N, C-alpha and C positions, 0 to 999 in steps of 0.2 A: 076391588081386590087386585093387587098387582100380580102380573103373570110374566115370568121370565121367558123370553123367546130364545130358543136355541138356534142360532144361525147355522150351526154345523151339526146337524143331527147324526147320531151314531149309525143310523140306517144307511148313510152314504158311505160308510166304511172308510172314512178318511184316516190316513195313517200319519201321525206326527212323531217327532223324535221321542216324546214322552211315552207314546204308546208302543214304540218299537220293541219287539221281544226277541230280536236277533242282533248279532254283532256286525251284520253286513251293511254296506252303504248302498242305498237305492238312489242312484244318480238322478238328479233333476233333468227334465227335458232340455236338450242342448242343440243348437243349430250347427255346432262346429263340426261334427262328423260329416254332415252333408256339404258344408262349405269347403271342408278340406278335400273331399272327394272331387268336387267340381274344380277346385284350384289345381289339384294334381293332374286332372284330366286336361285342363287348359294348358298347363306347363308342358306336359309331354307332347300334346298335339302341336303346340307352338314350336317345340324343339324339332319335331319331325318335319314340320313345314319349313323351318329355317334351314335344316340340313338338305332339303330338296329344293331350296331357292324359291319357295313360294312367297308371294307378297305378304308383308306384315307378319311373317313367321316369327321374327325376332321380337316384335312388339308383344305378341301373344305369349311367347315363352317368358319374357321379362315380367309381364303382368301376372302370369300364373305363379312365377317364383315369388313375386311380391305378396300375392295373396296367401301362398303357402306359409311364408315366414310370418306374416301378420296374424294369420289364424292360429299358428302354433303358439305364438307369444300369448295370445288371448286365452286359448284353451288351456295351456299349461299354467297360466295365472289362476284360472279357476281351480285347477287341481291342487295347486299350492295353497290356495285359500281353504279348500276343503280339508286338506291334510293338516295345515299348520294352525289355522284360526278357528275352524269349525269342529275339529276333532273327529272327523268321519273315518280316518284311517286307523281303525282298531287293529288288533293283532290278526284277526281273521281276514280283514281287508288287506293287510300287509302280506299275509301268506299268499293270497290270490295274486297280488301284484308281483311278488317274487317269482311265482310260478309263471306268470305271463311274460315277465322279462327274461326268464330262463328259456322259455320257448322261442322268444324273439332272437336270442343269441344263437340258439340251435338253427333257426332259419337262416341266420347270417352265415353260420358255418356251411350250410348247404349251398348258399350262394357262392362263397369262395371255392367250395369243392367243385362247382360247375366250371369256374374259371380255371382252376388248376387242371381239371380234366381236359380242357381245351389245349392247355400248354403241353401236357403229357401226350395227348393224341398226336401232336405234330412233332414233338421232340424225340419220343421213343421210337418212332418209325417214320423218319423223314422221307417224303415222296421224291420222285425224280424232279418235280418242279422246284423243290428246295435244294436240289443238288445232291440229294441222298445223304446230307450231313446236317448237323445241328450245332451251332447256329447256321443258317443257310449261307450259301456263297455270297460274298459281298457285305455281310453284316459283321461289324466289329463289336463284340459283346463288351459290356461295361466291366471294368476292373472292380471286383467286389471288395478289394482291400483299400479302397479310397473312401469316397463319400458313403457308399452303402454300409461299410463296416462302422464308420463314424456314426451314421444314423442309427445303427443297431445299438451302440453304446448309449446314445442319447435317449432312445425310446425305452430301453430297459431301465435306465436311470430314472426316467419319468415314472415308470411303474413303481420303482422303489419309493420315490418321494410321495406319490399319492397314497401308497400303503402306509407310509410314515404319518401322513395327515390323518388317515383313518384311525390308526391306533391312538394317535394323540387326541382325537375327538372322544374316543371311548374312555381314555384316561382322564379327560377333562382339561387338557392343556390347549387352551384356545389359541394362544399365540403360535404354537407349533402347527396347529391345523391350518391357519392362514398362511404361514410360511411354506409349508409343504405343498399346499395347493398352488401358491404363486410360482414356486419352482417348477411344478408340473406344467403349468400353462406356458411358462417361458421355454422350457425344453420342447414342448409340443410345437410352438411357433418356430423354433430353430430347426426342428426336424422338417417341417413343411417348407421352410425357406431353402434348406439344402436339397430337398427333393425337387423343388422348382428350378434351382440352379442346375441340378443334374439333367433335368428335362431339356433346358435351354441349350446345354452344351453336348447333348447326345449326338452321336454320329448317324442315328437313324430316327425315323418318325413312325407314327402309328400305322401309316399306310405302306410301310416296307414289309410286305408279306406277312406270313403267319407269325414270325418272330416279333416284329414290331407291334402287331395287333395284340398278341397275348401278353407281351411285356407291359405295354402301356395300360391294357385292360386290367391286369392283376395289380400292378403297382398304383395305377390311378384310382382303382376302386378302394384300395387300402388307404391311399391319401385322402379320399373323400371321407372315409371312416375316421381318420385322424382329425379331420376338420370338424366333423360332427362331435367326436369325443371332446375336442378342445372347447367347443361351445357348451357342451354338457357340463364339463368341469368348471368352466367360467361362471355359468349360472349357479352352480353349487357354491362357488367362492362368494358370490354376492349374497346368497342365502345364508351362508355362515356369518358374514358380516352383520346380517340383520337378525341373528339369533334364531333362525328357523330350525336348526338341528340341535338335538340333545344327545346325551350319551346313549340313550336307549331308543331314540326315535329319529332316525336319519336314513330312511330307506332311499330317498332320492340320491343322497351322496353314495350310498352303497351301490346303487344301480350304475352310477357313473364310473365307479371304481371297477365293477365287473366288466363294463363295456371297455374300459381302457386296458385291462388285462387281456381281454379278448383281442384287442388291436395289437398288443405286444406279441402274443403267441402267433398270430397270423403273420406278423412281420418276420419272425424267426423262420417260418416255413418259406416265406418269400425270399429271404436272404439266402437260405440254403439251396433252394430249387432254382429260382429265377436268376439270381446273381452268381453264386458260387458254382453250382453245377453247370449252368449255361456257359460260364466263362471257362471252366476247366475242360469242357467238351470241345471248345473251339481250337 
């Protein structure tokens, strides 16, 4: 008499997609959180060693950066596969991701708040070491009506083009989605190029007292976010080309747009506080 052998008895409480009674995604075991943590630790340790002239500090910093980028590509590839091809990103999962990304942006706001705090601490009550004035004696502040104003128009225009691409996606105009995303990427690259030109031709550097430190810390941190946002949108551009997004399921694209608008708003505060107010006070 034939007898069927159950290789996966119910007593083991194994959960499959067919048995799942909830809309949430139970992520498979992954090595990438551990690898990412190690890579970031190696990168930051290498940077600290390099800045203090330790042997092989630059090598460890470069290796850590390479591992961070490589791990991010592989990890995000897994997330894209889970969302696009395996259908794990249900409405409940998307709500959780939206909440998580919102909290991430809030944490970024707190980060910039700390840097602005440092600027206001020195500017609102300049010490005797700074000459009792702001900008300090010997510092020629940048004219806000040149490259900074131009960069303001460029960045705000890029915010408009990415919003255009978003609404085009919802309306189903694929060509306009691609065009709007391309314009945004081009404008972002132009913005970064102008900021680099501004740094090269500045009359002061990051080591020129409190003004130089706070100026380059605030604008440089924002520039780093522009670079990250540009990469974010570029990835979404290629995902659009590969039909990863639909009119009702494009959370990755929405997250990139939220991030880019956050970068826009921060730049407005930077322009008003660091450039315009700092220049008018001189």
